[in-house]
C-alpha positions as MATLAB code, in Angstrom:
seq = 'MAGMMKRMEMFTGGDQRAKTSKNDKVAVIYAIGPIMTGESTSSFFGGSTMGSDTIVKAFRQAEAEAKVKAIVLRVDSPGGSALASDLIWRQIVT';
ca = [
      18.389   31.070   52.442;
      15.013   31.147   53.920;
      13.314   30.341   50.793;
      15.731   27.402   50.352;
      14.893   26.107   53.879;
      11.060   26.332   53.256;
      11.458   24.378   50.183;
      13.436   21.582   51.865;
      10.828   21.681   54.709;
       7.934   21.385   51.996;
       9.900   18.262   50.366;
      10.596   16.384   53.586;
       7.050   17.098   54.799;
       8.324   19.415   57.769;
       6.211   21.580   59.818;
       3.164   22.728   58.113;
       1.085   25.068   59.863;
      -2.600   24.962   58.891;
      -4.171   28.250   58.151;
      -7.890   28.604   58.890;
     -10.069   29.939   56.253;
     -14.116   29.961   56.237;
     -13.679   29.766   52.240;
     -13.317   27.016   50.112;
      -9.836   26.020   48.837;
      -7.844   24.696   45.854;
      -4.988   22.340   46.968;
      -1.882   22.849   44.552;
       0.591   19.944   44.653;
       4.093   20.443   43.502;
       5.650   17.601   41.939;
       9.227   18.519   41.019;
      12.199   16.285   39.658;
      12.672   12.659   38.170;
       9.844   10.453   39.458;
      11.195    7.572   41.779;
       9.128    5.112   44.109;
       9.644    6.198   47.876;
       9.886    9.611   49.466;
      10.959   12.953   47.968;
      14.306   14.140   48.160;
      15.946   17.558   47.996;
      19.492   18.616   48.047;
      21.350   21.871   48.929;
      22.515   22.146   45.121;
      19.055   22.466   43.986;
      18.546   18.822   42.984;
      15.225   17.046   43.742;
      13.282   13.905   42.898;
       9.545   13.329   43.157;
       8.719   10.375   45.335;
       5.388    8.656   44.839;
       4.976    7.983   48.483;
       5.202   11.681   48.960;
       2.973   12.669   46.268;
       0.155    9.866   47.119;
       0.459   11.512   50.843;
      -0.297   14.830   49.828;
      -3.218   13.917   47.607;
      -4.525   12.015   50.454;
      -4.218   14.817   52.761;
      -5.726   17.298   50.474;
      -8.823   14.936   49.748;
      -9.128   14.531   53.465;
      -9.546   18.288   54.393;
     -13.349   19.148   53.755;
     -12.871   22.642   52.705;
     -10.545   21.630   49.366;
     -12.821   21.415   46.503;
     -10.210   20.965   43.738;
      -6.570   19.781   43.506;
      -4.158   21.121   40.898;
      -1.002   19.025   40.172;
       1.666   20.948   38.836;
       4.510   18.654   37.222;
       8.042   19.749   36.327;
       9.703   16.377   35.608;
      11.813   14.832   33.052;
      10.345   11.535   33.615;
      11.314    8.724   35.518;
       9.975    5.439   37.000;
       6.997    4.021   35.266;
       5.754    2.161   38.472;
       6.100    5.387   40.500;
       4.066    7.384   37.907;
       1.573    4.419   38.040;
       1.317    4.818   41.821;
       0.595    8.442   41.523;
      -1.893    8.091   38.546;
      -3.927    5.336   40.486;
      -4.139    7.817   43.433;
      -5.461   10.698   41.233;
      -8.204    8.691   39.447;
      -9.598    6.857   42.665;
];
């Protein structure tokens, strides 16, 4: 149950306590579910959608962090909105 609550928090952009480190970091962004425009969603039954706004926001946060030297995007999606995919792609290449 605790893992499920942590996952819900992650998808909704909930409490994210920053850990301090002197070392460089690699940011990992998890993109899970069908791709849609807007914010990501998650349900108690395990279903989730990948919102373009949420993914773009995650990239911007990672890029703003001085210690982040690389960003890994892990995608587990059956597909979805071409517009949302394009918004995410544009954020990645800029």
